[in-house]
Every structure is written in C-alpha cells, then in structure tokens.
C-alpha positions in Angstrom: 19.3 -87.4 -166.1 22.6 -87.6 -164.2 23.4 -83.9 -164.6 20.7 -81.3 -164.1 22.5 -78.2 -165.3 19.8 -75.8 -164.1 19.6 -77.2 -160.6 23.4 -77.4 -160.3 23.9 -73.8 -161.4 21.0 -72.5 -159.1 22.6 -74.0 -156.1 24.1 -71.4 -153.8 27.8 -71.1 -153.0 29.4 -73.2 -150.2 31.6 -71.3 -147.8 33.9 -72.8 -145.2 37.1 -72.2 -143.3 40.3 -73.8 -144.4 43.7 -73.8 -142.7 47.2 -75.0 -143.4 50.5 -75.3 -141.7 54.2 -75.4 -142.8 53.9 -79.2 -142.6 51.2 -79.2 -145.2 53.2 -77.0 -147.5 56.3 -79.2 -147.1 54.3 -82.4 -147.8 52.9 -80.8 -150.9 56.3 -79.8 -152.2 57.6 -83.4 -151.5 54.6 -84.7 -153.3 55.6 -82.9 -156.5 59.2 -84.0 -156.3 60.9 -81.2 -154.4 63.9 -81.9 -152.2 66.4 -83.4 -154.6 69.3 -83.0 -153.9 68.2 -82.8 -150.3 70.9 -80.3 -149.2 70.6 -78.1 -152.3 69.9 -74.5 -151.0 67.4 -74.0 -153.9 65.5 -77.1 -152.8 65.6 -76.2 -149.1 63.3 -73.2 -150.0 60.7 -75.8 -150.5 61.4 -78.2 -147.7 62.9 -76.4 -144.7 60.4 -74.6 -142.5 62.9 -71.9 -141.5 63.1 -70.6 -145.1 59.9 -71.9 -146.6 58.5 -70.4 -149.8 55.1 -71.5 -151.0 54.7 -72.6 -154.6 51.4 -71.0 -155.8 50.0 -74.3 -157.1 49.8 -75.3 -153.4 46.5 -73.4 -153.6 44.9 -76.5 -155.2 45.3 -78.6 -152.1 45.4 -76.0 -149.3 43.2 -77.0 -146.4 43.2 -80.6 -147.5 39.7 -80.3 -148.8 38.4 -82.4 -151.7 39.9 -81.1 -154.9 37.7 -79.8 -157.7 37.3 -83.2 -159.4 35.8 -84.9 -156.4 34.2 -81.8 -154.8 32.2 -81.2 -158.0 30.5 -84.5 -157.7 28.8 -83.6 -154.4 26.9 -80.6 -156.0 23.1 -80.6 -156.2 22.0 -81.9 -159.6 25.2 -83.8 -160.3 24.9 -87.6 -160.0 27.7 -89.3 -162.0 30.0 -92.3 -161.5 33.6 -91.4 -160.4 35.0 -93.7 -163.1 33.5 -91.4 -165.8 35.2 -88.3 -164.4 38.5 -86.7 -165.5 40.1 -83.5 -164.6 40.0 -81.5 -167.8 41.9 -78.4 -166.9 42.9 -75.9 -164.1 43.2 -72.2 -164.0 44.7 -70.4 -161.0 44.9 -66.6 -160.3 47.2 -65.5 -157.5 46.2 -62.2 -155.8 49.2 -62.1 -153.5 51.8 -64.5 -152.1 50.4 -67.5 -150.2 51.7 -67.5 -146.5 53.4 -70.6 -145.3 50.7 -71.1 -142.7 47.3 -69.5 -142.4 43.5 -69.6 -142.0 41.2 -68.4 -144.7 37.6 -68.6 -146.0 37.0 -70.6 -149.2 33.8 -70.0 -151.2 33.0 -72.7 -153.8 30.3 -72.6 -156.5 29.6 -74.0 -159.9 30.4 -71.3 -162.4 29.3 -73.0 -165.6 28.1 -76.3 -167.1 29.2 -76.8 -170.8 27.8 -79.4 -173.2 30.6 -80.8 -175.4 28.4 -83.4 -177.1 29.9 -86.6 -175.9 30.8 -85.1 -172.5 29.8 -82.4 -170.0 32.2 -80.0 -168.5 31.6 -78.6 -165.0 33.6 -75.5 -164.0 34.0 -75.4 -160.2 35.3 -72.0 -158.9 36.9 -71.5 -155.6 37.6 -68.0 -154.2 39.8 -67.8 -151.1 40.3 -64.8 -148.8 41.8 -64.1 -145.4 41.7 -61.1 -143.1 43.9 -59.2 -145.4 41.8 -59.7 -148.5 41.7 -62.1 -151.6 44.4 -64.7 -151.8 43.6 -66.8 -154.9 40.9 -67.8 -157.3 41.0 -71.2 -159.0 38.7 -72.9 -161.6 38.7 -76.7 -162.0 37.3 -78.0 -165.3 35.7 -81.3 -164.6 35.2 -83.5 -167.7 32.3 -86.1 -167.3 32.4 -88.7 -170.1 29.1 -89.7 -171.7 27.0 -86.9 -170.0 26.8 -84.3 -172.8 24.1 -83.9 -175.4 21.7 -82.1 -173.1 21.4 -79.1 -175.3 23.5 -76.7 -173.3 26.1 -74.1 -174.3 29.4 -75.6 -175.6 31.3 -72.9 -173.7 34.5 -71.1 -174.8 37.3 -72.8 -176.6 40.4 -73.0 -174.5 42.7 -74.1 -177.3 45.8 -71.9 -178.0 47.9 -71.8 -181.1 51.1 -73.8 -180.6 54.2 -71.8 -179.4 56.3 -70.6 -182.3 59.9 -71.7 -182.8 62.2 -73.8 -180.7 61.7 -73.6 -176.9 64.0 -71.3 -174.8 64.5 -74.1 -172.3 63.8 -77.8 -172.0 64.1 -79.8 -168.8 63.3 -83.3 -167.9 61.8 -84.4 -164.6 61.7 -88.1 -163.6 58.6 -89.1 -161.7 59.0 -91.6 -158.9 57.1 -94.9 -159.1 55.5 -94.1 -155.8 54.8 -90.4 -156.6 51.1 -90.7 -156.8 51.0 -92.6 -153.5 52.9 -89.7 -151.9 50.8 -87.0 -153.6 47.6 -88.6 -152.4 48.5 -87.6 -148.8 47.8 -84.0 -149.8 44.1 -84.8 -149.9 43.2 -86.3 -153.3 42.1 -89.9 -152.5 40.7 -90.8 -155.9 41.4 -94.5 -156.3 42.3 -93.9 -159.9 45.7 -93.0 -158.7 46.4 -96.0 -156.5 44.1 -98.9 -157.2 45.0 -101.0 -160.3 41.5 -102.5 -160.5 39.8 -99.2 -160.4 42.2 -97.8 -163.0 41.2 -100.7 -165.3 37.6 -99.9 -164.7 38.2 -96.4 -165.8 40.0 -97.6 -169.0 43.7 -97.3 -168.0 46.3 -100.0 -167.9 47.4 -99.0 -164.4 47.0 -96.1 -161.9 47.9 -92.7 -163.4 49.5 -89.7 -161.8 47.3 -86.9 -160.6 47.0 -84.2 -163.2 47.5 -81.6 -160.4 50.7 -83.4 -159.4 52.0 -82.9 -163.0 50.6 -79.3 -162.7 52.8 -78.6 -159.6 55.9 -80.3 -161.0 55.6 -78.2 -164.1 55.2 -74.9 -162.3 58.2 -75.6 -160.1 60.3 -76.3 -163.2 59.2 -72.9 -164.7 59.9 -71.0 -161.4 63.3 -72.7 -160.9 64.4 -72.4 -164.5 63.1 -69.0 -165.8 61.9 -67.0 -162.7 65.0 -67.3 -160.6 63.3 -69.5 -158.0 61.0 -66.6 -157.0 57.6 -68.0 -156.3 56.1 -64.5 -155.7 56.5 -63.6 -159.3 53.7 -66.0 -160.4 50.5 -64.2 -161.1 48.5 -66.9 -162.8 48.7 -70.4 -164.2 46.4 -72.3 -166.5 46.6 -75.7 -168.3 44.6 -78.3 -170.1 45.2 -81.9 -169.1 45.7 -83.5 -172.5 46.9 -87.0 -171.6 47.9 -89.3 -168.8 51.2 -89.6 -167.0 52.2 -92.9 -165.4 54.3 -92.9 -162.2 57.9 -94.0 -163.1 57.9 -92.1 -166.4 59.8 -88.9 -167.2 58.3 -85.5 -167.9 59.7 -83.4 -170.7 58.9 -79.7 -170.0 59.4 -77.2 -172.9 59.3 -73.5 -172.1 58.9 -70.5 -174.4 59.5 -67.0 -172.9 57.1 -64.2 -173.6 56.4 -60.8 -172.3 55.0 -61.4 -168.8 54.3 -65.0 -169.5 55.8 -68.4 -170.2 54.2 -70.9 -172.6 54.8 -74.5 -171.7 54.2 -77.9 -173.2 54.7 -81.1 -171.2 55.0 -84.6 -172.6 55.9 -88.2 -171.5 59.4 -89.1 -172.7 59.0 -92.8 -172.7 55.8 -92.8 -174.8 57.2 -90.8 -177.8 56.6 -87.4 -176.3 52.9 -88.1 -175.8 51.2 -84.9 -174.7 50.4 -84.6 -171.0 49.8 -80.8 -170.5 48.9 -78.4 -173.3 47.6 -74.9 -173.7 49.7 -74.1 -170.6 50.6 -70.6 -169.6 52.4 -69.1 -166.5 51.8 -65.4 -166.1 54.4 -63.6 -164.1 55.7 -60.2 -163.0 
C-alpha cells in the first residue's frame, strides 16, 4: 500500500536548523510580484534591504527547505508518485513578526492522515522557534490522488460559507509569464511548474503557477489594500487551493472586511473567474 497511515503517524518529528538572509526575503518578494513600480516607496518596503519588511507568507519558504508538498513525500510510510500530488491547502499562524534575517529551529511532523475516499490528505506541520521563542506554525495539506479508501478518518471539513454581500475591495494582479520560473528559485523545484511534459503527465495543458506563489500574491494584496501595508498586523492566514493558475493570467482578488479578519476569494480573470483560492481568511490585529 503506497500510504501506510499508522507508520507515517508513528514516525518521530524531524528537527533541523534553518536560516535566511535579507537576500532570501527580497527574492521571495520578487517571486510573488513585488517591486512594481520599482521606485514606489510602498514597494521598496519589500525590495530594499535598508527598509525591508517581511511578508508573513515568507515563512513557507524560509530556509529554502523542501516545501510541504515535496517534504511530505519523504516521510516513512509514504510512497507515492509526485505526479499524483497536489497542494490542497495551507494554514499559517504567526506568533510574532519574522525578522529580515535569522536562524531558527524547525520541527516537522505528520499531524494527520485523512481518507477522502478517492484521495488521501496528509497534514504536515512545521513549528519554528528561535532564541526568543516561537516564530510561526504552518500546516500544509497534501492531496494525493487515488490513495484514499484505506478506511481512515475523513478529517474535519474546511469549507466555509461564502462571504455575504459585495466585496469591500477588488483588485487585479497580473502574473508574469515567467513568474513560476522566478518563484522556483525560492526552493520549490517541482517540475510541474516548469516542465511542459511533466505538466501534461500530471493532467495539465502546461506548467501551472505554484499555489504558494498565489498564496503570497494574495496576502500582499490584502496587506497593501486593507492593512495599510503593515505586515506585522497579520496573525494568521489560511486557504484552500481550489483551482490552477497559469503564468501569464490575471488574478482577481476580492476582499470582505470583518472584525479581526478579512475573507478573500481569488479567481482567474481570463477563464471566466475560475476559482483559484477559496475558504481564504487573513486574521489580523
């Protein structure tokens, strides 16, 4: 059996040191489309080392380690083909602002294995701390097609009721044709995002944008539009990856204000507002 849930869950946590520099932060910000216009003071917060602020979604690539989708495939009891794997969702909790450079300890473990019938979902949890205490906790939901039906727990439903009324703000963000190639330099080397032949093997007409790239683009839009550009106000951020985004397309990001949170829906403009991110919430101070 490709996934042995009991063996995978029984495996102990993996702990290691990660580190990052201002260059890593700048590259990540460029990878999610920051820096346009290049001399805009609001954009220089993301690109100029002397005034660098760290968007919290940088946590998903800090240390340039394998992201949840790939890292989860190296766990004991998990033997699946990469072409069957999709990133199903991401949840991030920020305990305090992320420094522009630093060294920390990352502890990774499999928190759950869910049986969705036609697929299995692995929840890979990463907890990061430095000398001053906890920095962030993130959960990557890894969707493995064709590996369900093993009799396990289905797990909790992550679906939310659609936001009520018209959005408070709507913005559009064009995605460069080479955006995935640039974002790959942050550490996610999955060929699904670069190799046309591999993309076809996985069932796509061409390489798709990383879900975590869309995740970062969306958080930046919320911070810049509704949080006054203050990255330190973000407390948590969760989403479900509902559909693909192709480089060269345009993201439409709809935002609904709430008390201490922003609901968000993201779609692809050129494909009739096809859903890209759903069940998306940014918690803030």
